[in-house]
Structure formats: C-alpha cells, structure tokens
C-alpha positions in Angstrom: -33.1 3.7 -6.3 -32.1 4.4 -9.9 -33.8 2.5 -12.9 -31.1 -0.4 -12.7 -32.1 -1.8 -9.4 -34.9 -1.5 -6.9 -35.5 -2.6 -3.2 -38.6 -4.7 -2.7 -40.6 -3.9 0.4 -38.9 -6.8 2.6 -35.4 -5.5 1.5 -34.3 -9.1 1.6 -33.7 -9.1 -2.1 -33.0 -6.6 -5.1 -35.1 -6.5 -8.3 -32.8 -5.5 -11.1 -32.9 -4.8 -14.7 -29.4 -5.4 -15.9 -28.1 -8.7 -17.1 -25.4 -10.7 -18.8 -22.2 -8.7 -19.6 -23.8 -5.5 -18.3 -24.5 -6.9 -14.8 -21.0 -8.5 -14.1 -19.5 -5.1 -15.2 -21.6 -3.2 -12.6 -19.3 -2.7 -9.6 -22.3 -2.2 -7.4 -24.1 -5.2 -8.5 -21.5 -7.7 -9.5 -21.1 -10.9 -7.5 -18.7 -12.7 -9.5 -18.4 -16.4 -8.9 -21.1 -15.8 -5.9 -24.0 -15.5 -8.4 -26.1 -18.5 -7.8 -27.1 -21.0 -10.4 -30.6 -19.5 -10.4 -29.3 -16.1 -10.8 -27.2 -17.3 -13.8 -30.1 -18.7 -15.3 -32.2 -15.7 -15.0 -29.8 -13.1 -15.9 -28.0 -14.8 -18.7 -24.7 -15.3 -16.8 -23.8 -19.0 -17.8 -20.6 -18.9 -19.9 -19.6 -15.6 -18.7 -18.5 -16.9 -15.2 -16.5 -20.0 -14.6 -18.9 -23.0 -13.3 -17.9 -22.9 -9.6 -20.4 -21.2 -7.5 -18.6 -19.5 -4.6 -19.3 -17.4 -1.5 -18.4 -13.9 -0.4 -16.0 -15.4 2.2 -14.0 -17.3 -0.4 -13.9 -14.2 -2.5 -12.5 -12.1 0.4 -9.9 -14.9 1.1 -8.8 -15.0 -2.6 -8.6 -11.2 -2.8 -6.7 -10.8 0.7 -4.1 -13.4 -0.6 -3.6 -11.4 -3.9 -3.5 -8.2 -2.3 -0.7 -9.4 0.4 1.3 -10.6 -2.5 1.8 -7.1 -4.2 5.2 -5.8 -3.9 4.6 -2.4 -2.3 1.9 0.0 -0.8 1.2 1.7 -4.0 0.7 -1.6 -5.7 -1.9 -2.5 -3.1 -3.6 0.8 -3.3 -3.8 0.4 -7.2 -4.9 -3.3 -6.6 -7.7 -2.1 -4.1 -9.0 0.7 -6.6 -9.4 -2.0 -9.3 -11.4 -4.1 -6.9 -13.5 -1.2 -6.1 -14.3 -0.7 -9.8 -15.0 -4.6 -10.2 -17.0 -5.7 -7.0 -18.1 -3.1 -4.5 -19.4 -5.7 -2.1 -16.0 -7.6 -2.0 -14.2 -4.5 -1.5 -16.1 -3.0 1.3 -16.4 -6.5 3.1 -12.5 -6.8 2.7 -12.1 -3.3 4.4 -14.5 -3.7 7.2 -13.1 -7.1 8.2 -9.4 -6.1 7.8 -9.7 -2.3 8.7 -6.1 -2.1 10.5 -4.4 -3.5 7.5 -6.7 -1.8 4.8 -6.8 1.7 6.2 -3.2 2.8 5.5 -3.7 1.5 1.9 -7.0 3.1 0.9 -6.3 6.4 2.9 -3.2 8.0 4.4 -0.5 7.6 3.9 -0.8 5.7 0.7 -3.3 7.8 -0.9 -0.8 10.4 -1.1 1.1 8.6 -3.5 -2.0 7.4 -5.1 -3.0 11.1 -5.8 0.6 12.0 -7.2 0.3 8.9 -9.4 -3.5 8.9 -10.2 -3.3 9.6 -13.9 -1.1 6.4 -14.2 -3.8 4.1 -12.8 -7.0 5.9 -13.8 -9.1 3.1 -15.6 -12.9 3.5 -15.0 -15.0 6.3 -14.0 -15.8 6.9 -10.4 -17.4 10.0 -9.2 -17.3 13.2 -11.2 -14.8 15.5 -12.7 -16.3 18.9 -12.9 -13.8 20.9 -15.0 -13.9 24.6 -15.6 -14.6 24.4 -19.2 -17.7 22.5 -18.5 -19.0 25.3 -16.1 -22.2 25.6 -18.1 -23.0 21.8 -18.2 -22.8 21.2 -14.4 -26.6 21.1 -14.2 -26.8 18.7 -17.0 -24.1 16.5 -15.6 -25.6 16.3 -12.2 -29.0 15.4 -13.6 -28.4 12.0 -14.7 -30.8 9.4 -13.0 -27.8 7.4 -11.8 -27.2 10.2 -9.1 -31.0 10.1 -7.9 -30.0 8.4 -4.5 -27.1 10.5 -3.6 -27.0 11.7 -0.1 -23.4 12.8 0.7 -20.7 14.5 -1.6 -17.1 14.7 -0.7 -15.6 17.6 -3.0 -12.0 18.5 -3.6 -10.2 21.0 -6.1 -6.9 19.3 -5.5 -5.0 22.3 -4.4 -3.8 21.1 -1.1 -3.6 17.3 -1.0 -2.5 16.2 2.5 1.1 17.9 2.9 1.9 17.3 -0.7 0.4 20.5 -2.2 -1.4 20.9 -5.6 -2.2 17.7 -7.4 -4.8 18.9 -9.8 -7.0 16.3 -11.1 -5.0 13.6 -9.0 -6.7 15.1 -6.0 -9.8 12.9 -6.9 -8.0 10.1 -5.0 -9.0 12.0 -1.8 -12.9 12.3 -2.2 -12.7 8.6 -3.4 -10.7 7.6 -0.5 -13.0 9.4 2.0 -16.2 8.1 0.5 -14.9 4.6 0.8 -14.4 5.1 4.5 -18.0 6.7 4.7 -19.1 3.2 3.8 -16.5 1.0 5.5 -16.5 2.8 8.8 -20.0 4.6 8.8 -22.0 1.9 7.0 -23.3 4.6 4.4 -24.5 2.9 1.3 -22.2 3.3 -1.7 -25.3 4.3 -3.9 -25.5 7.3 -1.4 -22.0 8.5 -1.9 -20.7 10.7 -4.6 -17.0 12.0 -4.9 -16.5 15.0 -6.9 -13.2 16.7 -8.1 -13.4 20.4 -9.1 -11.0 20.6 -11.8 -10.0 24.3 -12.0 -6.4 23.6 -13.6 -3.2 22.9 -11.5 0.0 25.2 -10.9 1.9 21.8 -10.5 4.3 22.0 -13.4 5.3 18.4 -13.3 1.6 17.5 -13.8 1.1 20.0 -16.6 4.2 18.6 -18.4 3.2 14.9 -17.9 1.6 13.6 -21.1 -0.3 11.2 -19.1 -2.1 13.6 -16.9 -5.9 13.3 -17.2 -6.8 16.8 -15.8 -7.5 20.2 -17.5 -4.0 21.5 -18.8 -4.3 25.0 -17.4 -2.9 26.9 -14.6 -5.4 27.3 -11.7 -8.4 29.6 -12.0 -8.2 32.1 -9.1 -10.0 35.1 -7.8 -13.5 36.0 -8.8 -13.6 33.3 -11.6 -12.7 30.8 -9.2 -15.5 31.8 -6.7 -18.0 32.1 -9.5 -17.2 28.4 -10.6 -17.5 27.1 -7.0 -21.0 29.0 -6.5 -22.2 27.4 -9.9 -21.3 24.0 -8.5 -23.0 24.7 -5.0 -26.0 26.1 -6.5 -26.4 23.2 -8.9 -25.9 20.7 -5.9 -28.6 22.6 -3.8 -30.9 22.4 -6.6 -30.3 18.8 -7.5 -30.2 17.4 -3.9 -31.8 20.0 -1.5 -30.9 18.0 1.7 -27.6 16.6 0.6 -24.5 16.6 3.0 -21.6 18.3 1.2 -18.0 17.9 2.7 -15.1 19.9 1.7 -11.8 18.3 1.5 -8.2 19.4 0.9 -8.8 22.9 -0.3 -6.0 25.5 0.2 -5.9 27.1 3.5 -6.8 30.4 1.9 -10.0 29.0 0.5 -11.0 26.2 3.1 -12.3 28.2 5.8 -13.8 31.0 3.8 -15.7 28.4 1.6 -17.0 26.9 4.8 -18.1 30.3 6.1 -19.9 31.3 3.1 -21.9 28.2 2.5 -22.4 26.5 5.9 -25.8 28.5 6.3 -26.8 27.6 2.8 -26.6 24.0 3.0 -25.7 21.0 5.1 -21.9 21.1 5.0 -18.7 20.8 6.8 -14.8 20.7 6.2 -13.2 17.7 7.7 -9.7 19.2 7.4 -11.0 22.1 9.9 -13.6 20.1 12.0 -12.9 16.6 11.9 -9.1 17.2 12.5 -10.3 19.3 15.5 -12.4 16.7 16.9 -10.0 13.7 16.9 -7.3 16.1 18.0 -9.2 17.2 20.9 -10.4 13.7 21.9 -6.6 12.5 21.7 -5.5 15.4 23.9 -8.2 14.5 26.4 -7.1 11.0 26.4 -3.5 12.0 27.0 -4.8 14.2 30.0 -6.2 11.1 31.4 -2.7 9.7 31.6 -0.9 12.8 32.9 -3.6 13.7 35.4 -3.1 17.5 34.6 -6.6 19.1 34.0 -7.1 20.6 30.5 -7.5 24.1 31.9 -3.8 23.8 33.2 -2.3 22.8 30.0 -0.4 25.3 27.9 -0.7 24.4 24.2 1.8 25.5 21.4 0.2 25.0 18.0 2.7 24.9 15.1 0.8 25.6 11.8 -2.0 28.0 12.3 -4.0 27.9 9.0 -7.7 26.6 9.0 -6.8 23.3 10.7 -4.7 24.8 13.5 -7.4 27.4 14.1 -10.1 24.7 14.1 -8.4 22.6 16.7 -7.9 25.8 18.9 -11.6 26.8 18.6 -12.8 23.4 19.5 -10.5 23.3 22.5 -11.5 26.4 23.5 -15.2 25.3 23.9 -14.1 22.4 26.0 -12.0 24.9 28.1 -14.9 27.0 28.5 -16.9 23.8 29.7 -14.3 23.7 32.4 -15.3 27.1 33.7 -12.9 29.5 31.8 -13.9 32.6 30.0 -13.5 32.5 26.2 -10.6 35.1 26.7 -8.9 32.8 29.5 -9.3 29.8 27.4 -7.6 31.5 24.3 -4.8 32.6 26.5 -3.9 28.8 26.8 -2.6 28.7 23.2 0.7 29.8 21.6 0.1 29.9 17.9 3.3 29.6 15.7 2.7 30.2 12.0 5.0 31.1 8.9 6.7 34.1 10.8 6.9 32.6 14.1 4.6 33.2 17.0 1.5 35.1 16.1 1.3 38.3 17.9 -1.1 41.3 17.5 1.4 43.3 15.6 3.2 40.5 13.8 3.8 40.1 10.1 1.1 38.9 7.9 -1.4 38.1 10.7 -4.7 37.3 9.4 -8.0 38.3 10.8 -9.1 34.8 11.8 -5.7 34.3 13.6 -6.1 37.4 15.8 -8.0 36.0 18.8 -5.3 33.8 19.5 -2.4 36.5 18.9 -0.3 37.2 21.9 0.1 40.8 23.2 3.4 42.6 22.1 4.3 43.7 25.7 4.1 40.0 26.9 6.6 38.5 24.7 8.8 41.5 23.7 11.9 39.9 25.6 11.3 36.6 23.6 12.2 38.0 20.2 15.3 37.1 17.9 17.3 40.0 16.3 15.0 39.7 13.3 12.0 40.4 15.5 10.5 36.8 15.0 9.7 34.4 18.0 10.6 30.9 17.0 9.2 27.5 18.3 12.2 27.1 20.5 11.6 30.6 21.9 8.0 29.8 22.9 9.0 26.5 24.5 11.8 28.2 26.6 9.5 31.2 27.6 6.0 29.8 27.7 7.1 26.4 28.9 4.0 24.5 27.1 2.9 21.0 28.2 1.4 20.2 24.7 2.7 20.6 21.2 0.7 20.0 18.3 1.7 20.3 14.5 -0.2 20.7 11.6 2.2 22.6 9.7 3.2 20.2 6.8 6.8 21.2 7.7 9.0 17.9 8.0 11.0 18.0 11.1 9.5 21.0 12.6 9.6 19.4 16.0 13.6 19.0 16.3 15.6 17.4 18.9 16.5 20.8 20.6 12.8 21.9 20.7 11.7 18.5 22.2 14.3 18.3 24.7 13.7 21.7 25.9 10.0 21.0 26.3 10.9 17.8 28.2 12.7 19.9 30.9 9.4 21.4 32.0 7.0 18.5 31.8 7.1 15.0 33.2 4.9 13.7 30.2 4.9 16.1 27.4 2.2 15.5 25.1 3.4 15.7 21.4 1.2 15.4 18.4 2.9 15.6 14.9 -0.3 15.5 12.9 0.7 16.4 9.2 0.3 14.0 6.5 1.7 11.9 4.7 4.4 10.3 6.9 7.1 12.2 4.8 5.4 15.6 6.1 5.4 14.7 9.6 6.8 17.2 12.1 8.8 14.5 13.9 9.0 10.7 13.9 7.4 8.8 16.7 10.5 7.1 17.6 12.7 10.3 17.9 10.1 11.8 20.1 10.4 8.8 22.4 14.2 8.7 22.3 14.4 12.6 22.9 12.2 12.5 25.9 13.7 9.4 27.4 10.4 7.5 26.9 8.2 10.1 28.6 6.4 11.6 25.6 2.7 10.8 24.9 2.6 10.8 21.2 -0.2 10.9 18.7 0.6 11.1 14.9 -1.3 11.9 11.8 0.2 9.2 9.8 0.7 5.5 10.9 4.2 4.7 12.4 5.6 1.4 13.3 5.7 0.6 17.2 8.2 2.5 19.0 10.9 0.9 21.3 10.4 2.2 24.8 12.9 0.5 27.2 13.2 -2.6 25.1 9.4 -2.9 24.7 7.7 -2.2 21.5 4.7 0.2 21.9 1.9 0.9 19.5 1.8 4.6 18.2 -1.5 6.2 18.4 -2.6 7.5 15.1 -5.0 10.5 15.5 -6.9 9.7 12.4 -10.0 11.6 11.3 -11.6 8.2 10.4 -12.6 7.9 13.9 -14.8 11.1 13.4 -15.9 11.8 10.0 -17.8 8.6 9.0 -19.9 8.6 12.2 -20.4 12.4 11.8 -21.8 12.0 8.3 -24.0 9.0 9.3 -25.6 11.1 12.2 -26.2 14.1 9.8 -27.6 11.6 7.1 -29.8 9.9 9.6 -31.1 12.9 11.4 -31.8 14.5 7.9 -29.9 17.6 9.4 -30.6 21.0 7.6 -27.3 22.3 8.8 -24.2 21.2 10.6 -23.7 23.3 13.6 -20.6 23.5 15.9 -22.2 21.6 18.6 -22.9 18.6 16.3 -19.1 18.5 15.8 -18.4 18.8 19.4 -21.0 16.1 20.1 -18.9 13.6 17.8 -15.8 14.6 19.9 -17.6 14.0 23.1 -18.8 10.6 22.0 -15.1 9.6 21.1 -13.9 10.7 24.4 -16.6 8.3 26.0 -15.0 5.4 24.2 -11.2 6.2 25.1 -9.4 3.3 26.5 -7.6 5.8 29.0 -11.0 6.3 30.7 -10.3 3.0 32.5 -6.8 2.3 31.9 -3.9 5.0 32.1 -1.7 2.5 30.5 -3.9 1.9 27.3 -3.6 3.6 23.9 -4.7 7.0 23.6 -7.5 6.0 21.1 -9.5 2.9 20.7 -8.1 0.2 18.1 -8.9 1.3 14.6 -10.6 -2.0 14.3 -13.4 -0.7 16.4 -14.1 2.4 14.2 -17.2 0.9 12.5 -18.9 0.3 16.0 -17.7 3.7 17.1 -19.1 5.3 14.0 -22.5 4.0 14.8 -22.3 5.5 18.5 -20.9 8.9 16.9 -23.6 8.9 14.3 -26.4 8.4 17.2 -24.7 11.2 19.3 -24.5 13.7 16.5 -28.2 12.9 15.5 -29.3 13.7 19.1 -27.5 17.0 19.0 -29.1 17.9 15.7 -32.5 17.3 17.3 -31.5 19.4 20.2 -30.2 22.1 18.0 -33.4 22.1 15.9 -31.6 21.0 12.9 -32.9 17.5 12.5 -35.9 16.6 10.4 -36.8 13.5 12.4 -39.3 13.6 15.2 -37.4 12.2 18.1 -34.6 9.7 19.2 -36.7 6.7 18.3 -37.3 8.0 15.0 -33.5 8.6 14.7 -32.6 5.1 15.6 -34.8 3.8 13.0 -33.2 6.0 10.4 -29.7 4.9 11.5 -30.6 1.3 11.0 -32.1 2.0 7.7 -29.0 4.0 6.6 -26.4 1.4 7.8 -25.5 -0.8 4.8 -23.7 -4.3 5.3 -21.5 -5.6 2.5 -23.2 -8.7 1.9 -24.9 -10.4 -1.0 -28.6 -10.6 -1.2 -30.5 -12.4 -3.8 -31.5 -10.8 -7.0 -34.8 -11.0 -8.8 -35.7 -9.9 -12.3 -37.2 -6.4 -12.5 
C-alpha cells in the first residue's frame, strides 16, 4: 500500500494518514456522509460534512436518482466520471449493482462521445498522460509512491478509438473506462489499476484547432520516433513493475498487432481489441450454433474487416476448429476474408503478410470477380454461400439489404454479427437484420441495441461485449501471477464463457448470459485462466489451491470499512 493507507493484518479496517479536507478529497478513501461520528472525531471531519451520518445504500440511492435525472447519455457519462473522481466506493458499488444500466454509460457506446468531448469535461487527474515531449521524464513520472500498488495497466495512444478514429488525448476515456470494468466486473482493486494515455500527438484537425483541447498540439509522431517512444514506455514499465499486466487498447491496426508481437515475450501483456474480441465473438458464435444445430466445422464464415481484430477472431476460431479434428489448413479454408479491396486473395491488392494464411487461391474465385477485378461481399455471399457473417470493419451499413437477403436464401438461421462500435459505426442495425431475414437471423451486435420486434414480440438483442472476457482474463492473470499471456489462456477464457452459455440448456435463450451476471462470470473466467497459466508453466502460484487463495485476496468488494489513524 502507499503511504496514505495501510491494511492491518485482519483486513477489516484501514489505517490511514490523511485527515480533514485531504481525506474527503481522496476519491479512493472518501466516504462522504458515511463517515461515522467516531471517524469524524479522529480525522477532523466535523464541520466539513453535514451532520447526518448516512450509509452506502443511501448514497447509492441518492446518486442513482441524480443520475437518472440527467437529460442524455453524455450527461450521465460526465456525471459518473465526476462521481468516480469524488468517491470510488459509491461509484463502483453503483456500477456493480446496476451493471445493465451502467455499462452503456461508462463504456460503449457512450464512451465514444466521452472521448470526442473529453477535453470539455476533464477536471481531475486520473491515470497518466505520458506525452512525447516528456519522453525523458517517464521513469520519473512512474516512480512516485502513489503507484507502488499498481498490478495492471491499460494503455492507448488514442489513434483508433472504437470506430471514431484519432481522438488524441481524448482517447484517455478508453483506458479509464476499461479499468473501471476491471474493478466493477473483475473485482480488481482500483488501487491496482492504472490507465495510461501515450500522447504522441493527433492528426485530428478538429482536435488541434479546438482551443479547449488538453493534449499535445502536434501532428502524430510516426515511424522510428514513435517506436522508440513506445519502447521507452515499455522498458520503464518493466523496470518499475516487473510483474505488471499491460493491456494494449485502441491502437491503430497498423500498430496493434505488431506491438503485441514485439512485446508479448518481454512482459505479461495482451491486446483486448485482438484477443478479447476474438474470445467473445467465438463464444457467441458457438452459442448461435447451439441454436442452429449445424456444427462449427460445417460453417462457412465471411469476415468483413480483416485487420487485427478480424484476424484475431479467425485465428481463435481456427483453434476451435482444429479441436473438432480439422487440420489448420482445413480450418482456415472455412473463412472468406473481406477487407478494403474486397475478398482477400493470394494475388490481391495490398494483401498484408498476416492476411495471407486466409487468402483464397486465385483459380478458386476467378469467376467471382467484378470488371474492376475486385470481389465484393455480395459476390462472396452469392458464390460461397456463407452461414456466418461477422463485421469488424467500422463501416456503417456494410451489411446492406441485398447482401443480407441473399445470405438468407441459403441459410435457415443465418448468423450475423455486426460488431463495430459505437452504434453509429455498426455494419447494420439489429432490427434491419431481423426484418430482412423475416425474423430468422441470429444476431449479435458490438454496441447495445433496443429489443427487436419479431412477429409482434419484443426480443432482446445479444451484445457481444468484450466486458464478458477481459475483466476475468485480467483477474486470472493477476491471481496466478502469470509471467506471460499465452494464446491458450485466452482460449481458456472463451471456453469458460462457453460453459456459461444459456443456449447450452435452452435453444430459445439469449446467446450470452445477462450482463448482470458478468461479475460472477468474471470470477469463473479468472479461475479458468489461472488454471491454464499453471498448465502452461506461466503461473507463479504453486497449485490450484494457491490460485483460489490469490483470487479471493485480489477480489475487492466496494464496501466501506472502518478507518483507524495511522
């Protein structure tokens, strides 16, 4: 613990050194009206607080009513950010108890607007802005004692925020939001979480011209200078916290995969856009297969958007297909990857090396081509007749009526996942997909949608939200004290979510469990990931009993405990 607070051996109270104004202005320690009369005596709080001594339940009720009175989602997002910077216990208790209502406000889709307007609402420091001009100061910045208890970091450079593109320093909204879910859904103590924004400039002219913009006013640093800056950051992190978990978030596709590949063997690290998205998309697809009854190895999968996220999904599904007895080549042959210039083929335009394992042979698809030589999604649907359509393109309306109706000709229950965020970037709306398939489509979306009308009945739409995966994945990594994050650990997270699917017992159930169960599922995923870390030789706990003890130690409940003077 840092020098402001200290856990006694019984862990039923905290010894702290702050008092008076400093104490009530510490979001981690503030209890507001819930400070007891005795604590008000000991910590010089009389007069600073109104005389009423309240409870956490009362505070949650008061804040929930105030939140619900806000006029729109962005106002609610801003309200919750202020609450987080005022009283973390109330903030996390409010989230954990009302996760279905809170999740769209603290994360997708509202966090997108939060990043776009981050400079308008920034008030108090949370996390770290590491800017390029401060390159030589990174060691010094990280060295402060307030960061002694950090166990996990979420870092972004703000270049590819959801489907909204470059938001510069405003991208800090993403690491803050992710870390909030580490705590609310994974139970990881906020003291252990550090959001970081690598501010290397922005190419968003609207941000650069905005007099309120809080970031470094410079166009993005690229090339070797960028790589050198990221390396200084990583080496500083490794030196400061040798066993920390580092999660990469919302880096541009050109950087996301290569940075993960560069550093995954140097420290404990993963990329949620690649690996978390893959895990939840795979789990949701397997749930849809429970409904259709058509085995995974018989599915044909069209993937629209074949950057790091699309390749990540394909790679994980390939491993699940291999579990079904297919060779790696046979598994990859189940995919039709569509990127910027249409279907990815061996001799196609701008095909990147990492896409080649999924490229179709030219002779196979020669008759599919348009006059310009490209093969569109519609061409793929007409010729390959895929049963699954997954979108991670960020292209609004990419799944149009003609494509979807054509797909529905060949499949009784087409599986269609428009996964791009936020809602404005979704490849299709849930209701359109239902209408165009006469209610037959099995739909999973990246952003939340209102229930769809199916034959006069309102049916909830499954949101394939990474929040089912990454909090538990992080918990398992931390509890097992893993040295590295292996592909099999990510696969173990997906497999545990599959075991929790409602469609295992009821084909008419939702494709994923209620998001209200996410905290319980996070605990189960954490244990599954920890067990896999032990199997992979990456864990630094002795056995599964030690793992379970570490899990209990690392799960924090947002409740007040008594304070004693340090």
